N, C-alpha and C positions, 0 to 999 in steps of 0.2 A: 188421483191424489192432489190434494190442495196444497198450498204452501202460502207462506206470506208473499214470497217473491212473486207469485203468479196471481195473488190474490185469494185470501181465505174465503170459505163459503159462509153466508149470511144466515140464511133461514130454510125451512122445508118448502117445498115448491111443488107444482103439478108438473106433469111430464108431457112435453110433445114431442111430435114425430117430424123429422125432415127428411126428403130424398133429394141428396145431393147430386144431381145429375151433372153437375161441373166437372166430373172425373176426365169427360174427354178433352177438357182443356178449352172450352168456349172463352172467347175474349170477354173481358169483365164488361165492357160497354155493352156488349150484345147478350150479356146472360139476363135470364130472367130470375127474380128470387125463387127460392125455394119453397116447395111445399110443406107448410106445417099443419099436421093432423093431430088432434087430440087423442092421445093413447088412453089416459085414465086420469081422473080427478083425484085420485089419492094422492096423498103428498111425501114425497120421499126427500129425505137428506143424505148426500154423499153416496149415490149409488154407484157401486164397482163391480166389473163384470169379470167372470171367469174367464178362461183362455178360449172358449169358443166362440167370442165375438169376432175372431179375426177370420171367421167364415169357415172354419174347420170343425164342422159339427161332429160331436162323437157320442151316440146315445148310449154306449156301453161305459164309457168312462167314469171316474170316480165312482168304483162300486155301483154302477147301474144308474147313478143320479145324473150323468150326462154332464155336459161342460159347458151348456146354454145358460148358466146361471147369473144371478147377481145377488150382491147382498146390501142391507141398510139398517140403520137403527134407528127405532121410533123414538118419540118424546118419552116414553116409559123405560127406555133404556134396555128394550128386547131386541136382539139381533136376530134378523129375518133372513131367507133365502127364498127368493122366486126364480122363476125360470123366464127366458124369452123364447118366444117360438121362433125356428131358425129360418123359417119359410117367410112368415109375415114380419116378423120382429115385435109382436105384440107381447104384452106381459102377461104371465099367467102364474097363479090368478091376479086379475087386473088391481087388487088392492095391495100386492106384494106380500102378503102373508103366506107364504107357501109351509116353508119348516121351521120351527123356533130352534135356533142353534143355542143362545145363552142369554141372559138376563142381568142385571146391573151393568150394563156395556156404557162406556162412555158415548155421548152424543158427539157428532164429528165437531161440533162450535166448541166444545169444552176445551179441546187443545188444538184444534186446527185440523183435524183429520180423523175419518172413522176407519172402520175395519178394511184391511187389505188381503188380497188373495195371495197366498204364497204358492208358486208354481215349481215342480221338481219331477223328478221320474215316478213318484209315487202320486196319490191322489192329492188334487189340490187342499190346501188347507188355508185355515183364516187365521189372522193376528190381527190383534186390537188392543185398546186400552180399556181395562175393566176395573171396577171398583168391588171391594170387598163387600158382601153381601149383609145386609142389617148394620152397617156401620155408615156414618157421615163421611161423605167425600174429603178426604184429607190427602197430602202427599203420602203420608205413611199407610193410607187404605186404597191407593192408587198404584195399578201394575201393569204388566203386558201379560197377556193371556192368548191362548193357542185353541182352535177347535180343529179336531179332526173327524172324518166319518170311519167309524169301526163297529162291525157288528149290528150293523142295522141302525146306528144312530149316531147324534152328534156327541163326541166326548170333547168337553170344554173346561178349561181352567188356567190359572195362573201358570207360566213357565216357572222353572227353577230359577231363583235369583231374579226374578222378574219385578218384585215389588219397587214402588217408588221410581218407577219408569214408565213413559208414555209414547204414543205415536210411532209405533213399529212400522218400518219401511222395508218390505221382504224384496228378495230378488224375484223376477218373474219370468224364468226361462224354462219353457216345458222341456221336460227330458234331462234338467240339471241334477247331476249325481250328488252336487253339493250346495244345495240352496243356502241362502245367506239372510240375515235381517239385521237391521241397523235400527237403533232408537236412542231416544234422550232420556236424560233424568229429568224428574219432574220438578225438581228444586233448582235448577239450572241449565246451562247451557251443553253441559257435556255429552258427547255423543260416544255411543258403544256400538260394536258389533259383535256377532255370533254366527257360527254356523248353525243350519237347522237340519230337516230330515228325519230320519229314524232316530237319531240321537242328537241331544241337544250340545253344541261345542262350548268350551270357556268363553264368559264374555271378556271382551277386550275394549278397554278404553282407546279411541282414538286420539291422535295428536292434533285435533283440531275442534273447531265447534262451526256450526252452520247457522246462517241468517235463516229465522222463521223455520228451521227444521228443512230447509229446501235441498233435501239429499236423495239422490236417487242411485241405484245398480245399474250399471253398465251391462245390458244383457249378456249372458253367458261370458262373463268375466269377474275376477275378483276386484273391479275397479268400482269407484263411487265418485260421481260427479256432484259437487255441491257448491254452494253461494258463501262466501264469507266477505266481511268487511275489514278493509285493510288501509293504510293511510296512502293516499295518491301523492301526487307532485307538489299539490298546494296545501298539504298536511292533513287534508280533511279526509274523513273516512268514505271510502266507496267500496260498493258490493261488487266482487269480482269472482269469475269462475275459478275453480280448483279441481284438481283429480288426484284422488288418494287410492294407492294399490294396497289392499289389506293385507296381502301377502308377504309384500317387501316392506312395507311402511313407508313407502316412497310418496312424497308429497309436491305436486307442480302447480304453480299458479299460471293460468292460459290467459287471462285478459289483464290489462294494466291501463287502460284508458281511464281517465278522471270522469267517469259517468257511472251510474248505477245501472248494474245488470241485474235483472230480476228473473230466477229460475232457470233451469238447465235440463236438458235431456240431451243424453249422449247415446249413440247406437252405431251399429255398421248399415251403411246406406246402399241399398243396391244399386242406385245409379251413379254411385262414384265407385264401383268394382269392390264394394265391402269396406272402404276405408272408413275408418272411425269417424264420426261427424257430430256435432254437437249444435244446438241452437239456442238462443237467449234472447231477451228482450232488453235493450239499451234505453234508458230514460223514458221507459213506459210508450215510447212512440215508433222504434225501429227493431223489427224482427231482423235478427243476423244468424247466418248459418257459417260455421267454421268446419272445415276438413282437415283431416291430418294427412297431407299428401305430399308426393315427391316434389322436390326443389331441383332446380338446374343442375345442382351440385351432385344430386343423387342420394341428399338426405331427405328425410322427411320433416315437417313441420307445420303447425297448426297455422292456418290460411283462412281469412275471412273470405268466402265465395260468393255470398249471395246476402241483399239487403231487402227489405220489404217495409215499405210505410203503410198505414192505414189512410182511409179517405180524410179529407180536408174536415169534414163536418163529424168525422168520429175518428180522430187519431190516436186515441189511446188503446193498447193492444193489453189483452190479459188472458191467462189461463191457456197458452198453446199446447197442444199436445199432439204426437205423431201417430201415424199407423202407416202401414204399407198395403198397398193395393194394385194388383196387377203389376207388380215390379217397380213401383214407384213410391215413393215418401211422399204422404200428405199431412199436413198441420191444420188443424182447426183451432179456432179462436174465437174471442169475443173482441167487439169493437165498441168503444163508449165515446162519448162527448165529454166525459169528466174524468181526470186522471185519479181520481179516487175509485178504485175498483170495487172499494166496500160500500159504495153508496147506492143502496138499494131503490132511491128514488128515482133515479136516472134510468131510461130505458137503454138496452143494449141491442147489439146484433151479432150475427154470426159471420165468419170468413174462412175460407179455405185457401191454402197457399202450397204451391210446390217448394222443393229447395234447390232445384237444378238450374242454375243461371242459364242454361242452354235450352232449357224448355220451361220458361218461368209462366206460371198461372197464378193469379190471385182473383179470386172470386168473392163478392160479397153475397152471401147467401140469404141474407135477410137486410133490408134497407128501405129505400123508396116503393113504396106499393105494399110493404109488408105490414103487419099490425103492430103498434107500438108496445113492446113488451120488455119486461126483464128477463134476459137470458143468461143464465149463470153455469158455470161448470159444464161445458157440454162434453158429451161424451160419444164414442162411436159402436156400431154393431153392423157387421158385415153379414147379411143373409146369405141364403142358397142362390140368389139371384146375382150370379158371378160378376156381373158387368155392372151392377149398381152397388155403390156404398149406401147403407141407409145409417143415419146418425140420430140419437137421442140427444136432445137439448132441454134444458129446465127452463121453464117460463112461468111469468107472473101474467 
């Protein structure tokens, strides 16, 4: 899921394949660049995976559709689903046009994000922004839609009360009995949320807004982590991290430094005993990890535990996202020599980092010796090769 804070996505692209052999923790100075293999010459924008990408392949799940799927929207507004081979990681069919789910769907760059998977105890569903058929796109003809697999076919359409809303971001916890969705009003910065699943809960307006719709559910919880601009000590506005409890309406500001924070992911980190953990990027150049940990007095507090900076020749960090592999959290990101993450004229590289200061790893997956390419919006997919994490990344 893109956001203004982590750099919005620019254009369609071809997909390349990278084998990240760095997970064993090789020292950066000794590590060789990852191998990039061209998977397909088809062009995809905003490719998002079903929950099978975490290395748990389930052939019979989702009504026999499997969980090794991804979705994307073409330039004609058609929402497609295709599959990833769980052993090789290759796309099937290679052009990505497997099943047609819906039409007149907003392209990811229209509002900054494309369709997202909603995970829960039932079959995976898709939520996305859609336009009313046969009418010109306007705020009044734009709304949030839902697609579900039922009776051997995709059933798709606007949700009740979903008109004039955009960019839905669902919770993504497999087995969650109460999935949730957050979205924005198309004509302003207002943020709303509601429960999903078998029945649609009432719409609730949140008592806050978010910079660039940079808002995400904390897995297996009613918590939302987001970025919002507030005045600093010098009177200027700075993007800071906030945490909102959708059940109690409790709102907490987590960062206060006079510097810009861009994006946030919050989760329970296995290497920290399951403590709540989040990361962000400060001033585009420093990756920071915060842990809700016990203090000497027996109380818990948010504590900065790890910092990572990019290499001098590519110091600007963008689109970091986490995944768990063999009990450790890894975060992949792009590196650039230009602070404008939206500049598609500047080649970019990929990097991988750990979050544990006791076991620090930072590996530049591409760089010296790698082809100069524009690499944007990296995603990952863990295949049946248990000790190897394979990652998809977009390249020009």
